[in-house]
C-alpha positions as CSV (number, residue, x, y, z in Angstrom):
1,M,100.2,71.2,128.1
2,T,99.4,74.6,130.2
3,G,100.8,75.6,133.5
4,F,104.7,74.8,133.6
5,G,105.2,73.5,130.6
6,I,107.8,70.6,129.1
7,V,109.5,68.2,131.8
8,D,112.0,65.3,131.3
9,S,112.1,63.5,134.2
10,H,115.0,61.4,132.7
11,L,118.6,62.7,130.9
12,H,121.9,61.9,131.2
13,L,125.1,63.7,131.4
14,W,128.6,62.8,131.7
15,S,132.2,64.3,130.6
16,L,134.5,61.9,130.2
17,G,137.0,63.4,132.3
18,R,135.3,63.5,136.0
19,S,133.3,59.6,136.6
20,R,135.3,56.6,135.0
21,Y,131.7,55.1,133.1
22,G,131.6,52.0,133.1
23,W,129.2,50.6,131.5
24,L,129.8,52.8,127.8
25,D,132.8,49.7,127.6
26,S,130.1,47.9,125.9
27,V,127.8,50.3,124.5
28,P,130.8,52.9,122.4
29,A,128.3,54.8,120.4
30,L,128.1,57.0,123.3
31,K,131.6,56.5,125.1
32,R,132.3,60.7,124.3
33,D,131.2,63.5,126.4
34,F,127.8,64.1,126.3
35,T,126.9,67.9,127.2
36,A,124.8,69.9,128.5
37,A,124.7,72.8,125.1
38,A,124.1,68.8,123.7
39,A,120.7,68.5,125.7
40,R,119.2,71.5,125.7
41,A,119.4,71.6,121.4
42,E,117.6,68.4,121.6
43,L,115.0,69.4,124.4
44,D,114.0,72.8,122.0
45,A,113.7,71.0,119.5
46,A,111.7,68.8,121.0
47,G,110.0,71.6,122.8
48,V,110.8,70.6,126.8
49,A,111.3,73.1,129.1
50,E,113.1,71.7,131.7
51,A,115.2,68.0,132.4
52,V,115.7,66.2,136.2
53,L,119.4,65.3,135.3
54,V,120.1,61.1,136.6
55,Q,123.4,59.9,137.8
56,A,125.0,57.9,134.8
57,D,127.6,56.9,138.1
58,D,127.8,55.0,141.9
59,T,130.3,57.8,142.2
60,V,130.4,61.1,143.7
61,E,132.8,63.2,140.9
62,D,129.8,62.1,138.8
63,T,126.8,63.7,141.0
64,E,129.8,66.4,141.7
65,F,130.5,66.8,137.7
66,L,125.6,66.5,137.7
67,L,125.8,69.4,140.1
68,E,128.1,71.8,139.5
69,T,125.8,71.6,135.5
70,A,123.0,72.1,137.5
71,A,124.2,75.4,138.9
72,A,124.8,76.9,135.9
73,E,122.3,76.1,133.8
74,P,117.9,77.6,134.4
75,W,116.7,74.2,132.7
76,V,118.1,71.8,135.4
77,L,115.5,71.1,137.5
78,G,116.5,69.1,139.8
79,V,119.7,66.2,139.7
80,V,119.3,62.6,140.6
81,G,123.0,61.8,142.8
82,W,124.3,58.6,143.8
83,I,125.1,58.2,147.4
84,Q,126.9,55.0,149.1
85,L,123.8,53.0,150.3
86,D,125.9,50.0,151.3
87,Q,126.9,52.9,154.0
88,P,125.6,54.6,155.9
89,A,127.9,56.1,157.7
90,R,129.3,57.3,154.1
91,A,126.0,58.0,152.7
92,G,124.9,60.4,155.8
93,A,128.1,62.5,155.2
94,Q,127.5,62.3,151.5
95,L,123.6,62.9,151.4
96,E,124.6,66.0,154.3
97,R,126.9,67.8,151.3
98,W,125.1,66.7,148.4
99,Q,121.8,68.4,150.8
100,Q,124.3,71.4,150.3
101,A,123.4,72.0,145.9
102,E,120.0,73.3,145.2
103,K,119.0,71.3,143.2
104,F,120.2,68.8,144.3
105,C,116.5,66.1,144.7
106,G,117.2,62.4,144.6
107,V,119.3,59.5,144.6
108,R,119.5,57.0,142.4
109,H,122.3,53.3,142.3
110,L,123.0,51.8,139.1
111,V,120.8,48.4,141.0
112,H,121.2,46.6,137.9
113,D,124.6,46.5,137.8
114,D,125.3,45.9,141.9
115,P,126.1,41.6,141.5
116,R,123.9,41.5,144.5
117,D,120.6,40.0,144.4
118,D,118.7,41.4,147.1
119,F,121.1,44.4,147.4
120,L,117.7,46.9,147.7
121,A,117.2,43.9,150.9
122,L,119.8,44.8,152.9
123,G,120.4,46.2,156.6
124,P,123.0,48.5,155.8
125,V,121.2,49.8,152.2
126,R,117.7,49.9,154.4
127,E,119.0,52.1,156.5
128,S,120.4,54.6,154.2
129,L,117.8,54.8,152.3
130,R,115.5,55.9,156.2
131,L,117.9,59.2,155.7
132,L,116.3,60.0,152.7
133,A,112.7,59.2,153.4
134,D,113.5,61.6,156.2
135,A,115.1,63.6,153.7
136,R,111.2,63.8,152.0
137,L,113.8,62.9,148.4
138,P,113.1,59.8,146.2
139,F,115.3,56.4,145.5
140,D,115.0,55.6,141.5
141,V,115.3,52.2,140.9
142,P,116.4,51.8,137.2
143,D,116.4,48.5,134.9
144,A,114.8,46.8,137.5
145,F,113.0,43.5,135.8
146,P,114.2,40.3,136.6
147,R,116.7,41.0,139.1
148,H,114.8,43.7,141.7
149,L,111.3,44.7,140.8
150,G,110.2,42.9,143.8
151,A,112.1,44.0,145.6
152,A,111.0,47.3,144.4
153,A,107.9,46.4,145.8
154,D,108.8,45.1,149.6
155,L,111.1,48.5,149.5
156,A,108.2,50.1,149.5
157,G,106.4,48.3,151.4
158,A,109.2,48.4,154.4
159,L,109.5,52.2,154.0
160,P,106.1,54.2,153.2
161,G,107.7,57.1,153.6
162,L,110.0,57.0,150.9
163,T,108.8,57.7,146.8
164,V,110.7,55.1,145.0
165,V,111.0,56.1,142.0
166,I,110.4,52.8,138.9
167,D,112.6,54.4,136.3
168,H,112.3,53.0,132.7
169,L,108.6,50.8,133.9
170,G,110.7,48.4,135.3
171,K,112.0,47.5,131.6
172,P,109.2,45.3,129.9
173,P,111.4,42.7,129.1
174,L,109.2,43.4,125.4
175,G,108.8,40.0,122.8
176,Q,108.5,37.7,125.9
177,P,105.1,36.6,126.6
178,E,106.4,33.8,130.3
179,A,108.4,37.3,130.9
180,M,106.4,39.9,130.6
181,G,103.1,37.7,132.6
182,R,106.2,38.5,136.0
183,W,107.1,41.8,134.7
184,R,103.2,42.6,135.7
185,R,103.1,40.9,137.9
186,E,105.9,42.6,140.0
187,L,104.9,45.7,138.7
188,R,101.6,45.7,139.7
189,A,103.2,45.1,143.7
190,C,105.1,48.0,143.2
191,A,102.1,50.6,142.1
192,A,100.1,48.7,144.7
193,R,102.4,50.0,147.0
194,P,100.7,53.8,147.1
195,N,104.2,55.7,148.0
196,T,105.6,54.3,144.2
197,V,105.1,55.8,141.1
198,A,106.7,55.1,138.2
199,K,108.7,56.3,134.6
200,L,107.4,56.3,131.6
201,S,111.2,56.3,129.9
202,G,114.0,54.0,128.6
203,L,110.8,51.2,126.7
204,R,113.6,50.9,123.7
205,I,114.1,46.8,124.3
206,P,117.0,44.9,122.3
207,G,115.7,42.9,120.5
208,S,112.0,45.1,119.7
209,E,110.1,47.7,117.8
210,Y,110.1,51.1,119.0
211,T,106.4,52.5,118.1
212,A,103.6,53.1,119.5
213,A,101.6,50.4,118.4
214,A,104.2,47.5,120.3
215,L,104.6,50.3,123.6
216,E,101.2,50.9,123.5
217,P,100.3,47.4,125.9
218,V,102.7,48.1,128.2
219,F,101.3,52.0,128.2
220,N,98.5,50.6,128.9
221,D,99.8,48.8,132.2
222,A,101.4,51.5,133.4
223,L,98.3,54.0,132.3
224,E,95.8,51.4,135.0
225,L,98.9,50.4,137.4
226,F,99.8,53.6,138.7
227,G,97.4,56.4,137.0
228,P,98.6,59.5,135.3
229,G,99.7,60.9,138.1
230,R,102.0,58.1,139.0
231,L,103.8,58.8,135.5
232,M,106.5,60.8,134.1
233,F,107.9,61.2,130.9
234,G,111.0,60.7,130.7
235,G,113.2,60.6,127.1
236,D,116.1,59.0,128.9
237,W,119.0,60.6,126.0
238,P,121.9,59.8,125.5
239,V,121.5,56.5,125.6
240,S,118.7,56.6,123.2
241,V,121.2,58.1,120.5
242,P,121.9,53.8,119.3
243,G,118.6,54.1,118.8
244,G,117.6,57.3,117.5
245,G,118.6,59.9,119.2
246,Y,115.7,62.1,121.9
247,Q,112.7,63.1,118.6
248,P,111.8,60.0,117.8
249,T,112.1,58.5,121.1
250,W,109.9,62.0,122.4
251,L,107.7,61.7,119.5
252,T,107.0,58.0,119.5
253,L,106.1,58.8,123.6
254,Q,103.8,61.7,122.5
255,E,101.8,60.1,120.4
256,L,100.8,58.0,123.5
257,I,100.1,60.6,126.1
258,G,98.3,62.4,122.8
259,T,95.2,60.1,123.7
260,L,94.9,61.0,127.3
261,S,93.4,64.5,128.5
262,P,94.7,67.6,129.1
263,A,94.8,67.1,132.4
264,E,96.3,63.6,132.4
265,Q,98.5,64.7,129.3
266,D,100.0,68.3,132.4
267,A,100.8,65.2,135.2
268,V,102.3,62.9,132.7
269,L,104.4,65.9,131.0
270,G,105.4,67.2,134.2
271,A,102.5,67.6,137.5
272,T,104.6,64.3,137.9
273,A,107.8,64.9,138.2
274,R,107.3,67.8,139.4
275,R,106.2,67.1,143.2
276,V,108.2,64.2,143.1
277,Y,111.1,66.1,142.6
278,T,110.6,68.9,143.8
279,P,108.0,69.5,146.6
280,D,108.9,72.1,148.1
281,A,108.9,74.3,145.3
282,G,106.4,76.9,144.6
């Protein structure tokens, strides 16, 4: 890396006393607090300078917790929080509130946990997302495949002023050849929209091997479709803990990213994240 240090574009913290985090009921190993101090230790060990905190619950309380943490931690580059997208009036008020916080830098909704397959196409949701576009704030889409990856491409086409961030490369269904074909087609449709970017993160897929060799095909797909200037590294800690934790996750991705030129590595390891999440900095 040259210039600024490495940025992890996708890191979580949570406090069970602050929000519900209902999805943790199915992941007992993660059903405990994960603190800023613990995260900082992991980042230091990996040589990562800064991180973007990403919401892990669709609640005001979770976003409040992350923004409070960010205000106290210099290593936090920004916070991707939550607003009530299907209620535009409420979303607008929440957005106005969050924008008072210096490090608020984007919005995410746990679409994969939402029962509505058409969530990203709903009129009220689109209305709320126009507010994000007007505010020059990106929208993260988690675990998009199989229900929402194609819809993310449609969204990016409908709102060209909105930066749409495809978390975890849309969650490729590794080990399922037919499904992988559909994933590639839908990811290609996303990448065809110039207002999309993607994260090299969250690629620990149940039942699949997590090695550089196993991930190389999807890494190459991502490079071909988005190019290094529209990709960013994310550690997805502490979701990575059951699979081995931060260091093994980082080292595997580093092996792949290390095959790029120095300028391309700079993009994936920091420049893209800074451009997307802190466009007015510097």
